N, C-alpha and C positions, 0 to 999 in steps of 0.2 A: 192394396189395389187389386180388384178382382175382375172388373168389367171395363170395357172400352168406353171412354167418354164421347167417342164419335159415333159408334154404331151399337153400343151396348153388348158387343160380343165378348166372350170369355178371354181373359188374358193368360198368357203363359210367360214364364221367365226363361229367356234364352239369350245367347249371344248372336245378334243379327249379323248378316254378312257385312264385312267392312268395319265392324265394331270390335272393340277389344275387351268388353265387359258385359255382364248380363243386363238385359233391359226387359221391361214389361212390353210384350208384343201381343197385339190382338190376333187371335187365331182366325177371325172372320174377315177383317179388312186389311190386316197386315200393318196397321199403324203402330209406330213405336212411341211409347210413352216415356219421356225422359223425366227423371227425378233429379233436381238440382239443389244445391245448398240454399238455405234461406238466409237473408240478410237481417241481422238485428242491429239497430243503431240507436244511439242515445247521447246524452251530454253529461259531462262532469262540470257542473256549474258551481262557481266559487264566488265568495265574497269575503275579502280581507283574510284569505288563507283558510277559510272554512268551506266545506263542501256540502251542497244541498243533496239530501238523501230522502228516500221514501220507504215507509214500512208497508209491505204489500198487503192488499186487502183481498187478493185473489190467489188461487192456486195456479202454478205450483209455488211452493214455499211461502204460503200465506203467513203473515206475521213476522217475516224476516226482512232485513233492510237491503236496499238496492239503490243504484243510481237510476234516474228516469231513462227508460229505454224500452224498445219493443220492435216488433217486426215491421219492416218497410212495406208500404202499400204500393200497389200498382199506380203509376201516374205521378209519383213524387220522387224527388232526388233524395239522397241520403241525408243531406243537410235539412231539407224540408221535413223528413221523417223524424230526425233528431229533435228539431224544434217542436214538432207536433206532439211527440211523446212527452217532452218536458212540460209542455203546457197542459196536456191531458192528465198527467200523473201528479204534477207538482204545482199546477196553476202558475207557472213561472215564465217570465219573459227573459230571454238570454241573448247576449251578443256572442256569436260563434267566433272563436279565435283560430280554429284550425283543427284538422283531424289529428288525434293524439295516439290512439291505439287501434290496431287491426289484428284481431285474433282469429285464427282458424280453429274450428272445433270439428275435426273430421269424424270423430266418434258419433256425433249427432247431426252432422250435415248442416252446420251453421257457420256463418262468418259474422263476427262481432266487431262493429265499428263505433268507437266512442270519440266524440269531439270535446275539446276544451272550450269553455265559455265563461262569461262573467254575467252575474245577475244584473239586470237593468235597474231593479228596485227591490224593495222588501215586501212587495205585494205577492205573496205566494202561500200555498196551503194545499191540503190533500184534495186530489180529484177522486173520481169514482173508484179507481183501482188502488187507492192508497188509504191506509188507516191513519197515518200521520206523516208529516213532512218536517224535517228539521235540518239546521246547519250544524255540522260537526267539524271540530278540529281533529287532528290526528289522534290525540290521546282520548278524545271523546267518542270516537267511532266504536260501535258495538261489534268488534271484530269477530266475536264468536257467534254473531247472529246475522251474518251476511248471507244473502240468498244464493249467490252464484260465485264460482271461482273467477269468472271473468271480471266481476266487480272488485273482488279482493285484489287481483293482480293490477287492475287499473289504478286503484287507490294507492297501493304500495308504490307503484312507479311514480305516480303524481307527487306524492309527498317527498319521495326521494329526490325527484327532479327539482322540486321547489327548493329543497335545501341547497342544491347545486346551482340554482339560479337560471336554469334554462330547461326547455321542455321539447326534446327531440321527438320526432315521430317514432313510434314503437310498433314493430310487427313481429308476430310469432305464432306458434302453435301451442294449444293447450291439449295435452295428451294424458291418457291413463285415467279417464273418468271412472272406470270400473275398479280401479286399484285402491280407492280410498282417498288418496291425496293427489288431485290433478297437478301436473307439472307444466309450468310455462317454459317453453323453449324459444327464446328470442332469436330473431335473425339479426345479423349474420349468425350462422350455425355455431354453436358452442357457447353462446351467451345464455344466461339463465337469470331468473329473478332472485336476487340475493337476500331479500328481506324475509325473515321467518315470522309467520303469524300462526295463531292457533288453527288446528285442522278444521276445515269447513266442508260443507256439501259442495259437490260439483255443479 
């Protein structure tokens, strides 16, 4: 960010009076430009224990597998965004059962919210952003070809919870994206994801 969206004046990075961290401040009009985390939301949609997944047709991570998800748009709720992304990427209609995971990704300024849902029918297929869409059981998932660590952690937790017979809400931080293997630190502090999978991209 170089110029003010209000007056087109040049921006400088400084700590404004009364603030505790650097902000982009316009030298000309004094406006402070706040940069806040972006919300990504989507749905883990299942049918008889199998999960609906999409192989990405766009960058980043083209050709790798993910759950249908994307950035929340202005004017919609997180549930509406999750349903929209599921319809856009997988042409699927889903009944939402509840919020399942909330992951903070402070390294890249994102909050990732995934809902649990069930497929209403078997009328689904690839949208413009997907090369293909398929239902996978746990042993069928291409674990070494997953696009994002958020997806891996969500899937690991879901299959583990399914074996236990209940699906508690999960919240945590995904840290260390630059270290090779991102780590999920679940809240309350001290918990961690116990399932080991092949090393994946963050």
